[in-house]
C-alpha angles and dihedrals in degrees: 000000000000091000091054091052092049092049091048092048092048091049092050092048091050092048091050092048093050091044090054092050092049092046092052096046098083092047092052091062096046107089139127086256091058089050092048093048094046094051095045093044089055099036108025094176093060116119104266094210092052091047091050092049092047093050092048090051089049091050090078089072128216133089096288093052090047092052092047091049091047093048093051091051094045090050086059089053095252106159114259096245093050092046093049095046092046093050091049088060095050105079117103125211 
Protein backbone atom coordinates (compact mmCIF):
# COMPACT_ATOMS: atom_id res chain seq x y z
CA UNK A 1 0.00 0.00 0.00
CA UNK A 2 2.84 2.40 0.85
CA UNK A 3 4.52 1.64 -2.47
CA UNK A 4 1.36 2.54 -4.38
CA UNK A 5 1.17 5.90 -2.57
CA UNK A 6 4.81 6.64 -3.33
CA UNK A 7 4.38 5.78 -7.00
CA UNK A 8 1.25 7.93 -7.19
CA UNK A 9 3.00 10.82 -5.43
CA UNK A 10 6.01 10.53 -7.73
CA UNK A 11 3.73 10.48 -10.78
CA UNK A 12 1.85 13.57 -9.58
CA UNK A 13 5.10 15.40 -8.86
CA UNK A 14 6.42 14.56 -12.30
CA UNK A 15 3.18 15.68 -13.95
CA UNK A 16 3.24 18.99 -12.06
CA UNK A 17 6.89 19.56 -12.92
CA UNK A 18 6.33 18.88 -16.62
CA UNK A 19 3.17 20.96 -16.63
CA UNK A 20 5.09 23.89 -15.18
CA UNK A 21 7.77 23.59 -17.83
CA UNK A 22 5.18 23.42 -20.60
CA UNK A 23 3.23 26.36 -19.17
CA UNK A 24 6.36 28.50 -19.02
CA UNK A 25 7.62 27.64 -22.49
CA UNK A 26 5.49 30.12 -24.46
CA UNK A 27 6.32 32.95 -22.05
CA UNK A 28 10.03 32.27 -22.38
CA UNK A 29 9.91 33.09 -26.09
CA UNK A 30 7.83 36.24 -25.70
CA UNK A 31 10.27 39.11 -25.21
CA UNK A 32 11.03 42.50 -26.70
CA UNK A 33 14.00 40.83 -28.39
CA UNK A 34 11.69 38.32 -30.10
CA UNK A 35 9.53 41.22 -31.28
CA UNK A 36 12.57 43.15 -32.54
CA UNK A 37 13.96 40.14 -34.39
CA UNK A 38 10.61 39.22 -35.91
CA UNK A 39 9.96 42.70 -37.26
CA UNK A 40 13.46 43.17 -38.67
CA UNK A 41 13.52 39.67 -40.18
CA UNK A 42 10.32 40.47 -42.06
CA UNK A 43 11.01 44.17 -42.82
CA UNK A 44 14.79 44.68 -42.85
CA UNK A 45 14.55 48.33 -43.92
CA UNK A 46 12.53 49.34 -40.83
CA UNK A 47 14.10 51.95 -38.54
CA UNK A 48 15.89 49.88 -35.87
CA UNK A 49 15.49 52.51 -33.15
CA UNK A 50 11.75 52.82 -33.76
CA UNK A 51 11.36 49.04 -33.78
CA UNK A 52 13.30 48.78 -30.52
CA UNK A 53 11.19 51.53 -28.93
CA UNK A 54 7.96 49.93 -30.12
CA UNK A 55 8.93 46.51 -28.79
CA UNK A 56 9.95 47.97 -25.42
CA UNK A 57 6.61 49.79 -25.19
CA UNK A 58 4.83 46.54 -26.05
CA UNK A 59 6.77 44.68 -23.35
CA UNK A 60 4.47 46.15 -20.70
CA UNK A 61 1.72 43.85 -21.94
CA UNK A 62 -1.97 44.54 -22.18
CA UNK A 63 -4.14 46.03 -24.87
CA UNK A 64 -2.90 49.60 -24.47
CA UNK A 65 0.77 48.57 -24.79
CA UNK A 66 -0.07 46.43 -27.82
CA UNK A 67 -1.84 49.33 -29.52
CA UNK A 68 1.03 51.73 -28.77
CA UNK A 69 3.59 49.23 -30.11
CA UNK A 70 1.46 48.61 -33.20
CA UNK A 71 0.96 52.34 -33.88
CA UNK A 72 4.71 53.07 -33.64
CA UNK A 73 5.47 50.30 -36.12
CA UNK A 74 2.67 51.30 -38.50
CA UNK A 75 3.88 54.92 -38.44
CA UNK A 76 7.20 53.55 -39.77
CA UNK A 77 5.29 51.80 -42.60
CA UNK A 78 5.75 48.31 -41.18
CA UNK A 79 2.98 46.16 -42.75
CA UNK A 80 0.00 45.56 -40.45
CA UNK A 81 0.45 41.79 -40.13
CA UNK A 82 4.15 42.11 -39.28
CA UNK A 83 3.47 44.89 -36.77
CA UNK A 84 0.69 42.94 -35.06
CA UNK A 85 2.64 39.69 -34.87
CA UNK A 86 5.74 41.47 -33.61
CA UNK A 87 3.83 43.34 -30.91
CA UNK A 88 2.19 40.09 -29.77
CA UNK A 89 5.66 38.72 -29.06
CA UNK A 90 6.80 41.71 -27.01
CA UNK A 91 5.19 41.19 -23.56
CA UNK A 92 7.45 39.90 -20.82
CA UNK A 93 6.33 37.69 -17.96
